[in-house]
C-alpha positions in Angstrom: 24.1 7.4 12.7 22.7 10.4 10.9 19.7 12.4 11.9 16.9 13.0 9.5 14.5 15.9 9.8 11.0 15.2 8.6 7.6 16.9 9.0 4.7 15.3 10.9 1.4 16.8 9.8 0.3 17.2 13.5 3.6 18.0 15.3 5.6 19.8 12.6 9.4 19.2 12.2 10.8 16.2 14.1 14.2 14.7 14.2 14.6 10.9 13.5 17.4 8.4 13.3 18.0 6.8 10.0 16.7 3.6 11.5 13.3 5.3 12.1 12.8 6.1 8.4 12.1 3.9 5.4 12.0 4.6 1.7 9.6 2.6 -0.5 10.1 2.4 -4.3 7.6 0.8 -6.6 9.5 -1.2 -9.2 6.4 -1.2 -11.5 5.9 2.5 -11.6 9.1 4.1 -10.1 6.9 6.0 -7.7 8.6 6.5 -4.3 7.6 7.5 -0.8 9.2 7.5 2.6 7.6 6.8 6.0 8.3 7.2 9.6 6.6 7.0 13.0 6.4 10.4 14.6 8.4 10.3 17.8 6.0 12.8 19.4 2.5 11.6 18.5 3.5 8.1 17.3 1.4 8.4 14.1 2.8 6.7 11.0 3.5 9.4 8.4 3.8 8.7 4.7 5.2 11.2 2.3 5.8 11.2 -1.5 9.5 11.3 -2.4 11.0 12.5 -5.7 14.4 11.2 -6.9 16.3 13.9 -5.0 14.7 12.9 -1.7 15.3 9.2 -2.3 18.9 9.8 -3.1 19.4 12.1 -0.1 17.8 9.6 2.3 19.6 6.5 1.0 23.0 8.3 1.1 22.6 8.9 4.8 21.8 5.2 5.4 18.0 5.1 5.3 16.7 1.6 4.3 15.1 1.2 0.9 12.4 -1.3 0.2 11.4 -2.2 -3.3 7.9 -3.5 -4.0 5.7 -4.1 -7.1 2.1 -3.9 -8.1 0.2 -7.1 -7.9 -0.1 -9.1 -11.1 -3.9 -9.1 -10.8 -3.9 -5.4 -11.9 -2.8 -6.4 -15.4 -5.2 -9.3 -15.8 -7.9 -8.9 -18.4 -11.3 -8.0 -16.9 -14.3 -9.9 -18.4 -17.8 -8.8 -18.0 -19.4 -5.7 -16.5 -18.2 -4.1 -13.3 -19.6 -5.3 -10.0 -22.5 -3.2 -8.8 -23.9 -2.5 -5.4 -26.8 -4.8 -6.2 -24.3 -7.6 -7.1 -22.5 -7.1 -3.7 -25.8 -7.2 -1.8 -26.9 -10.4 -3.6 -23.5 -11.9 -2.8 -23.9 -11.0 0.8 -27.4 -12.5 1.0 -26.2 -15.7 -0.7 -23.5 -16.1 1.9 -26.1 -16.1 4.6 -27.6 -19.3 3.2 -25.7 -22.5 4.0 -26.1 -23.8 0.5 -23.7 -21.3 -1.1 -20.8 -23.8 -1.1 -22.8 -26.4 -3.0 -23.9 -23.8 -5.5 -20.3 -22.6 -6.0 -19.1 -26.1 -6.4 -21.7 -26.7 -9.2 -20.6 -23.7 -11.3 -18.6 -24.1 -14.4 -15.8 -21.6 -14.9 -14.5 -20.3 -18.2 -10.7 -20.4 -18.7 
């Protein structure tokens, strides 16, 4: 098993096994990062990774995980953005036990 040298922001350079490092690649944007738990301070460290870093890490056996952005990000947004006042009103409405009946009586646009 190969050894990977990475940099922890608190501890500096640390040596890891390939099992202790993971590459994440977003299939929606092609942005990549790698992460590891520092063997000294045990903090999870995440670093951006360009194509060269991804290739070097995967060639020595580091596991790659593909993920995608949630579909909700591409849904159309209707209406104005939520304000702090909207959030406060929602919070106060949830304190009242009748919020479920009020919600059930609403008509939703599709």
